[in-house]
Every structure is written in structure tokens, then in C-alpha cells.
FIVEX-606147 format. One line per 8 residues: number of its first residue (from 0); their letters; for each residue x, y, z of C-alpha. Coordinates in Angstrom, 1 decimal, decimal comma, padded with zeros to 4 digits. Layout:
N
NUM	a	X:Y:Z; ... $
//
This chain:
443
0	mtkwllcd	-016,7:016,2:-014,4; -013,5:016,6:-012,9; -014,3:018,9:-009,6; -010,6:019,8:-008,6; -009,3:023,6:-008,8; -006,3:025,7:-007,7; -006,6:027,6:-004,4; -005,3:030,8:-003,3 $
8	nmieywnp	-002,4:029,0:-001,9; -001,6:027,1:-004,7; -002,1:024,0:-003,4; -004,7:021,8:-006,0; -007,9:020,1:-004,2; -010,2:017,8:-005,8; -012,7:019,2:-003,8; -012,0:022,1:-000,8 $
16	qiermpld	-015,3:022,1:000,5; -015,0:018,4:001,6; -011,1:018,1:001,9; -010,6:021,0:004,1; -013,8:020,3:006,3; -013,3:020,4:010,1; -012,8:017,3:011,7; -016,0:017,7:013,4 $
24	eleliqee	-018,4:018,0:010,7; -016,5:015,6:008,8; -017,4:013,0:011,6; -020,9:013,8:011,7; -020,9:012,5:007,9; -019,5:009,5:009,3; -022,0:008,9:011,8; -024,6:009,7:009,3 $
32	rlrhlvdy	-023,2:007,0:006,6; -022,2:004,7:009,3; -026,2:004,3:010,6; -027,2:003,8:007,1; -024,3:001,4:006,3; -025,4:-000,9:009,3; -029,1:-000,9:008,3; -028,1:-001,7:004,9 $
40	vythspfy	-026,0:-004,7:005,4; -028,3:-005,9:007,9; -031,1:-006,0:005,4; -029,3:-007,1:002,4; -026,2:-009,2:003,3; -027,4:-012,4:005,4; -023,7:-012,9:006,1; -023,8:-009,5:008,4 $
48	kkrfdeag	-027,2:-010,2:009,5; -026,2:-013,6:011,2; -022,3:-011,9:012,4; -024,2:-009,2:014,2; -027,3:-011,1:015,9; -024,6:-013,3:016,6; -022,6:-010,7:018,0; -026,1:-009,2:020,1 $
56	vkpedikt	-026,1:-005,9:018,1; -029,0:-004,7:016,3; -028,7:-001,9:013,7; -030,9:000,6:015,9; -028,1:000,5:018,6; -025,3:001,9:016,4; -025,9:005,8:016,4; -022,4:007,4:017,4 $
64	lddlqklp	-019,2:006,6:015,8; -018,5:005,4:019,5; -020,9:002,8:018,7; -018,9:001,3:016,5; -016,6:-001,1:018,6; -020,0:-002,7:019,3; -019,7:-004,4:015,5; -017,5:-007,5:014,9 $
72	ftykkdlr	-014,2:-007,4:013,2; -014,7:-008,9:009,1; -011,4:-011,1:008,0; -010,0:-012,1:004,9; -011,1:-015,2:005,7; -015,0:-014,5:006,0; -014,9:-013,8:001,9; -013,1:-017,4:001,4 $
80	dnypkgmf	-015,2:-019,1:003,0; -018,4:-016,8:001,4; -016,9:-018,2:-001,8; -017,6:-016,4:-004,5; -020,4:-014,0:-003,6; -021,7:-015,2:-000,6; -021,0:-011,6:001,3; -022,6:-009,6:-001,8 $
88	cvpdtqlv	-025,5:-007,4:-000,8; -026,6:-007,0:-004,6; -028,1:-008,9:-007,1; -026,0:-009,7:-010,1; -028,0:-008,0:-012,8; -026,6:-004,8:-010,6; -022,5:-005,9:-010,9; -020,5:-004,3:-013,7 $
96	ryhvssgt	-017,1:-006,0:-013,2; -015,3:-008,5:-010,9; -011,9:-008,7:-009,6; -010,4:-011,5:-007,8; -007,4:-012,0:-005,7; -004,9:-014,4:-007,1; -005,9:-017,2:-004,1; -002,0:-018,6:-003,5 $
104	tgkptvvg	-003,0:-019,4:000,1; -006,3:-021,2:-000,3; -009,8:-020,1:-002,4; -009,5:-016,5:-003,6; -011,4:-013,5:-002,7; -014,2:-012,4:-005,4; -015,1:-008,3:-005,0; -017,8:-007,5:-007,1 $
112	ytkndihe	-018,5:-003,6:-008,3; -021,6:-002,0:-008,9; -021,7:001,1:-011,1; -021,5:003,5:-008,5; -018,7:001,7:-006,9; -016,6:002,1:-009,7; -017,2:006,1:-009,6; -016,1:006,2:-005,7 $
120	wakslgra	-013,2:004,1:-006,5; -012,2:006,3:-009,4; -012,9:009,5:-007,0; -010,8:008,1:-004,3; -007,8:007,9:-006,4; -009,2:011,6:-008,3; -008,2:013,4:-004,9; -005,6:011,3:-004,7 $
128	ltsigvgr	-003,5:012,2:-007,9; -004,7:015,6:-007,2; -002,6:015,8:-004,0; 000,1:015,0:-005,6; -000,3:017,4:-008,5; -001,3:015,1:-011,1; -003,9:016,0:-013,5; -004,6:017,3:-017,1 $
136	gdvlqvsy	-001,6:017,5:-019,5; 000,3:014,4:-017,3; 000,9:011,1:-018,9; 000,5:008,4:-016,3; 002,6:005,0:-017,3; 000,3:002,8:-015,5; 003,2:-000,5:-015,0; 000,9:-002,3:-012,6 $
144	gyglftgg	-001,0:-005,4:-013,6; -004,2:-005,4:-015,6; -007,0:-007,7:-015,6; -008,1:-009,6:-012,1; -005,3:-007,8:-010,1; -006,7:-004,5:-009,4; -003,7:-002,1:-009,5; -003,8:-001,6:-013,3 $
152	lglhygae	-007,4:-000,5:-013,9; -007,7:001,4:-010,6; -004,9:003,8:-011,5; -005,9:004,0:-014,7; -009,6:005,0:-014,3; -008,3:007,6:-011,6; -005,8:009,4:-014,0; -008,4:009,4:-016,6 $
160	evgstvlp	-011,1:011,0:-013,6; -008,5:013,8:-013,5; -007,9:014,2:-017,3; -004,3:012,8:-017,2; -003,6:010,7:-020,9; -003,1:007,2:-019,4; -000,6:004,5:-021,0; -001,7:001,4:-020,2 $
168	isvgntdk	001,8:-000,3:-020,5; 000,8:-002,9:-017,5; 004,0:-005,2:-016,2; 007,0:-006,4:-018,1; 008,5:-005,8:-021,4; 010,9:-003,5:-019,9; 012,5:-002,3:-023,0; 009,1:-001,4:-024,4 $
176	qlelmqdl	008,1:000,4:-021,1; 011,8:002,6:-020,8; 011,2:003,4:-025,1; 007,6:004,6:-024,7; 008,3:006,8:-022,1; 011,2:008,5:-023,7; 009,3:008,6:-026,9; 005,5:009,5:-025,2 $
184	gtttlact	006,4:011,7:-022,5; 005,6:010,1:-019,5; 005,6:012,2:-016,5; 004,4:009,9:-013,8; 005,0:006,1:-012,9; 003,3:003,5:-011,4; 004,6:000,5:-010,3; 005,9:-001,6:-007,5 $
192	psyflymt	009,2:-000,3:-005,9; 010,8:-003,3:-007,0; 009,7:-003,2:-010,7; 011,3:000,5:-010,8; 014,6:-000,7:-009,2; 014,7:-003,3:-011,9; 013,8:-000,4:-014,6; 016,2:001,6:-013,3 $
200	eeandkgi	018,8:-000,8:-013,5; 017,9:-001,8:-017,4; 018,1:002,0:-018,2; 021,8:002,1:-016,6; 022,8:-000,5:-018,9; 021,5:001,1:-021,7; 022,6:004,3:-020,6; 019,2:006,2:-019,7 $
208	dfqkdtgl	019,5:009,1:-017,6; 016,1:009,4:-015,9; 016,4:013,3:-015,3; 018,0:013,9:-018,8; 016,3:011,8:-021,2; 012,8:011,5:-019,7; 010,3:014,1:-018,6; 009,4:011,6:-015,2 $
216	ktgifgae	008,8:013,2:-012,3; 006,4:011,5:-010,4; 006,4:007,6:-009,5; 003,3:006,4:-007,2; 004,9:003,2:-005,8; 003,0:000,6:-003,8; 001,3:-003,3:-003,7; 004,9:-004,4:-001,4 $
224	pwteemrk	006,5:-002,8:001,6; 009,1:000,0:001,2; 010,9:002,2:003,2; 011,6:006,2:003,9; 015,0:005,2:003,3; 014,2:003,3:000,1; 012,3:006,7:-000,9; 015,2:008,6:-000,9 $
232	rmedatgi	017,7:006,6:-002,7; 015,1:006,5:-005,2; 014,5:009,9:-005,2; 018,8:011,3:-005,3; 019,1:008,3:-008,2; 016,1:009,7:-010,3; 015,6:013,2:-009,7; 011,9:012,0:-009,5 $
240	kaydvfgt	009,2:012,8:-005,9; 008,0:009,4:-004,8; 004,7:008,6:-003,4; 003,4:006,0:-001,3; 000,0:004,4:-002,3; -002,4:002,4:-000,5; -005,2:000,0:-001,0; -006,3:-003,9:-000,8 $
248	selsgplf	-007,9:-005,8:-003,5; -010,7:-006,4:-001,3; -011,5:-002,9:-000,2; -011,1:-002,0:-004,3; -007,4:-001,9:-005,0; -005,3:001,3:-004,8; -007,4:003,9:-003,7; -005,1:006,5:-001,6 $
256	tectcqdg	-001,8:008,1:-001,7; 000,3:010,8:000,5; -000,3:014,3:-000,9; 003,0:016,3:-001,9; 004,1:016,5:001,9; 004,7:012,7:001,6; 004,0:013,0:005,7; 001,4:010,2:005,9 $
264	ihiwgdqf	-001,5:008,9:003,5; -005,1:010,7:003,4; -008,1:008,4:004,1; -011,2:010,0:002,9; -013,4:010,3:005,9; -016,3:010,6:003,7; -015,8:007,2:002,3; -014,0:004,9:004,8 $
272	iveiidpe	-013,6:005,3:008,8; -010,3:003,6:010,1; -009,5:002,6:013,1; -006,2:001,4:015,0; -006,4:-001,9:017,0; -004,0:-004,1:019,2; -004,1:-007,3:017,1; -003,7:-009,3:020,2 $
280	tgetlpeg	-006,9:-007,6:022,0; -008,8:-006,2:019,2; -008,9:-003,2:021,7; -008,9:000,3:019,6; -005,7:001,9:020,1; -005,4:005,7:021,0; -004,5:007,9:018,4; -000,8:007,8:017,7 $
288	ekgelvit	-000,2:004,2:018,7; 001,1:001,5:016,3; -001,2:-001,3:015,8; -003,3:-002,6:013,1; -005,3:-001,5:010,1; -009,2:-001,5:010,9; -011,4:-000,2:008,1; -015,0:000,3:007,0 $
296	tltkealp	-016,3:001,1:004,2; -019,4:004,0:004,0; -020,2:004,0:000,5; -019,6:000,7:-001,1; -023,0:-001,3:-002,6; -021,7:-004,2:-003,5; -019,5:-005,6:-001,2; -019,4:-003,3:001,7 $
304	liryrigd	-017,0:-004,3:004,3; -017,4:-003,7:008,1; -014,5:-003,4:010,5; -012,1:-005,0:008,0; -009,0:-006,6:009,4; -006,5:-005,1:007,0; -003,0:-006,8:008,2; -000,7:-003,9:008,4 $
312	ytilnkqp	001,1:-002,1:011,1; 000,9:001,7:011,2; 000,1:004,8:012,8; -003,1:006,4:012,9; -002,8:010,8:012,7; -005,7:013,0:013,0; -004,1:016,2:012,5; -004,5:018,7:010,2 $
320	cecgrthp	-001,7:017,9:007,4; 000,4:021,1:006,3; -001,5:020,3:002,9; -004,8:022,0:004,7; -006,5:018,6:004,0; -008,3:017,6:007,3; -008,9:013,6:006,6; -007,1:011,3:009,0 $
328	rimrvtgr	-003,9:009,7:007,8; -002,2:006,6:008,2; 001,5:006,8:008,6; 003,8:004,8:006,2; 003,2:000,7:006,8; 005,9:-001,0:008,7; 004,8:-004,2:007,8; 002,2:-006,9:007,8 $
336	vddmliir	000,8:-009,3:010,9; 001,5:-012,7:008,5; 004,9:-010,8:007,9; 006,4:-010,5:011,2; 009,5:-013,4:011,7; 009,5:-014,7:015,0; 013,2:-015,0:015,8; 014,5:-016,4:019,2 $
344	ginvfpgq	011,3:-014,7:020,4; 012,3:-011,3:018,9; 010,0:-009,9:016,4; 011,5:-008,9:013,1; 010,0:-007,2:009,9; 011,7:-007,3:006,5; 011,1:-003,5:006,4; 013,3:-002,8:009,6 $
352	vesvlmki	015,9:-004,6:007,7; 015,5:-002,8:004,6; 015,3:000,5:006,7; 019,0:-000,1:008,0; 020,7:-001,5:005,0; 019,4:001,7:003,2; 021,3:003,7:005,9; 025,0:002,0:004,3 $
360	pevgehfm	026,1:003,8:001,3; 028,1:000,4:000,1; 025,6:-002,1:-000,2; 022,3:-001,8:-002,9; 019,1:-002,4:-002,9; 018,7:-006,1:-002,9; 018,8:-008,4:-000,2; 016,9:-011,3:000,9 $
368	ihvdrine	016,4:-013,0:004,5; 017,1:-016,5:005,0; 015,5:-018,2:007,9; 016,3:-021,5:009,0; 016,0:-023,7:012,4; 019,8:-025,6:013,1; 019,9:-028,0:015,9; 016,3:-026,5:017,3 $
376	mdtmkiqi	017,3:-023,1:017,2; 015,8:-020,6:014,7; 019,0:-018,4:012,9; 018,3:-015,6:010,6; 021,4:-015,2:007,7; 020,9:-011,9:005,2; 022,2:-011,9:001,6; 022,9:-008,3:000,3 $
384	emndeafs	024,3:-007,0:-002,8; 027,3:-004,5:-002,7; 027,1:-001,4:-005,0; 029,9:-001,9:-008,1; 032,0:000,9:-006,2; 031,9:-001,3:-003,2; 033,2:-004,8:-004,5; 036,5:-005,5:-003,5 $
392	dkvndiif	038,4:-008,9:-004,4; 040,4:-008,3:-001,4; 039,4:-011,2:001,6; 039,5:-008,4:004,6; 037,2:-005,7:003,0; 034,4:-007,9:002,7; 034,9:-008,8:006,6; 035,3:-005,3:007,7 $
400	lekkvasa	032,0:-004,6:005,5; 029,8:-007,6:006,8; 031,0:-006,7:010,3; 029,5:-003,1:009,7; 026,6:-004,2:008,5; 025,9:-007,2:011,0; 026,6:-004,4:013,6; 024,3:-002,0:012,3 $
408	lksvlnls	021,6:-004,6:012,0; 021,8:-005,9:015,5; 021,5:-002,3:016,9; 018,2:-002,2:015,4; 016,6:-005,5:015,5; 018,1:-006,8:018,9; 019,5:-009,7:017,2; 022,7:-011,1:015,8 $
416	vgvelven	022,0:-012,2:012,6; 024,3:-013,9:009,3; 025,3:-011,5:006,3; 026,6:-012,4:003,5; 027,5:-010,0:000,9; 027,4:-010,9:-003,0; 027,9:-009,4:-006,1; 025,7:-006,4:-007,6 $
424	gtlprsig	023,3:-008,6:-010,1; 023,0:-011,5:-008,0; 020,1:-012,0:-006,3; 016,7:-012,3:-008,4; 015,0:-009,3:-009,5; 011,0:-009,1:-009,6; 008,7:-007,5:-012,0; 006,3:-007,7:-009,6 $
432	kskkvidn	005,8:-008,3:-005,9; 009,4:-008,7:-004,5; 010,1:-011,7:-001,8; 012,6:-010,9:000,2; 011,9:-013,6:002,5; 012,8:-017,4:002,5; 011,7:-019,0:005,7; 013,0:-023,0:005,7 $
440	rkl	011,2:-023,6:008,8; 007,8:-023,5:007,0; 009,1:-025,8:004,1 $
//
């Protein structure tokens, strides 16, 4: 049964008693559930029993949240090495679903779910959707992929949990997406930022104005990094409010979103414990410092994960949000540990490039980073589409704009990069996760 209500301050909560709980009381819940979790996995998971024994830690050693650091990390490699079900804590008879990653870089990861796991997943998204004002009376068009990928079904169940009407169209068939968006009154769209950009281009070509011709109010975008500057462009162009969503297939796919304050993603503390660590040393960093995200699941039954290294760079914020929620927030993910490019000793993230480009009105939303090694020297060139209004057949105009873009990039990246401006529509589009880097050093 849906549990949200409208509070006196007109902010909707799923469960205000939990979501506005004082942090010290929330941490007591976390401690109790952490103790149960450690005992549970030590008893039911041969993998974790062995890992704990190797680290010299027993369940009785874990009494407070400070003791969490005694526990070893879990890595994606562990799931692959124990493929398909070597890390599960329940027998097959208790499983109600599998999801499987693509396995493009090796063995896929397999995640099993009990009935309660599915319920906790839907509840997490129910809270998240409520926090952005999505609920009964909304039509949520789910344009993430369905099937083994977690995105589609995750948003689907979360939307039904809050009483929204789901349009389970999946990804692709853009003409039909736009047609049904208009005919069925879609108010909320969930997809990758790249697909939304593609969708807006197709809409413009067909003379469809999102603000005049659709009822779209809200966008839920994730599954790939995107920036605040990209958010502003999408909101200005379409009139919607764009919200970041976060999750990983190992945790349960999409789980959390920003609230209407758009100031960090709420991580429900009664379901998860969040840490930020130094990716080099593994040491836990103080609140407010940027590092690698680590999450411990507190309520999962089939595949609980302890200190799972996500690989995303972010900042932890434990200060109460203006929306009234006290649960910790992670600030916008700025990149992944494995997405970082090292160019002549300087760390570069694709998100930094996007952030710079989206502040330059003459350039469009699409770019491609090309990395090479020439004569033992790393080089980086960025192809960037121009807006139609900025395109010119005058060579001097193009050269001037390329110098402007190169200067802006150098001021942020501390690195000289090549810039090639190309006509709008030149670079490939994506209906799923976009590819923004071609690193020829790895070919």
C-alpha cells in the first residue's frame, strides 16, 4: 500500500517518520542492520565467510558503524569470479528473478532477487519518485531497456508503487515514442540523457514543441554521466525539470534520484550505508571530500554486498536537505575510476569536457574525444558539433571559434587539446548509453 502523504509544508514524503528521522537515530538503525547483515552473510555465504576469515574479522567484532572499516571491500571482479551464483545467500527456490549485465569486458554479473528484494527495490524508487513529485495521476514513459538490463523494470515497478500509470515502451522506435507521448499525455520520461537529446532532435525535425505539444513536465535521466551544464540546456530547450537517477546493476539497478531541490541524490540510510574512500589507499575520506563511492546493502537477501566499490567519483553530504529529508546525499557523479583518461600525466574526465562545452553557446550537445599516441606522446583531439546558427562557411570564423573552445578547455583541463568543429548531425547518435571516447592507445 502506498505510504506517502502531503505534509504541512506541501512537500510530499513517502514516509516522513523515516525520511525526516534525526541522523543519530538513523545511524542506530544502520548499526542494528549492519550487525544482522554481517552475521547473515557469514552464515549463508561461503564467499563472505572466507573473505572475513582472511581479513581476521568475525561477526562479533562488528558492533558500531565505525567497525565497518574492519570489513574487506567487495569488487565487481568477485561477482565475475563467482559466476553465476557463487555469492548468493539463498537457495534457488527463494529466487523470483535474475538480472544479468552485458559482460562486454568479461563474464557478466548475475544478480538474483527474492520477493522481498524486489519489494525493497520498488520501495526505494517509490520514495525517490515521490521526492520529485511523481505519483498518482502521472504517466511515466519508461524509455530504458527492458529485459536483462535493470533500468526498464526498475522504473516500471517504482512507478506502479506510487500509483503512476506506466507506459513501458522501452528504448528505440523514436517516432512511436513521440506519438504516444502526445497521445497518452506522458508527464514523466525516464531514459538516458543521450537518448533524450536524440529524441529532442527528432521532435524538432517533426515540428514538435515539448512545451506546447506535450504534457511532459519531468525527466529522469541516468545510466551515463551528465553534467549540470547539460541539465540547464535540456531544461531550457524543453521546459521540463531534469533529475539525476543513480543505481548499478549489482545493487538493483536504478534506486535513487535527486529531490525537487536538485542538490544531490538521496541514499536511503535505512537500506544502505554509504562511504567515500580514497581509490588509491582505500581509506575512508571525511564528509565533503571527493573520492570513490562505496555502498553496503542492509536489506538485500539474495545478493547482499558489503563495502561494494562502485567505481564512481562523488562527494558525500550528510547535512539535512532543504526538502526536510535527513538521509545522506551523494553529489553529482563526476566520472568513473575506469573512465579517467591520463594524458601526459594529467587526469581528464569526459564530464569535465562536457561541462566546459555546454557553457559555450555556439557548440551543440554532441562531441567525441579521440586519444592517440604519436611518437611516444599522448594526444587528445575533440570533435565538437556546432549549432546550426553558429555554422559558417567562412574559414576565419571557424578558426576563431576553435581557438575559443581550445582556450576554454585548456583553462579547465590544464592541457592543450586539439579541437575540430564539425557540422550539426555529423557525429553518431545513441539511443542507449553514449560513447564519448575513442582511445586508440588501447586498440
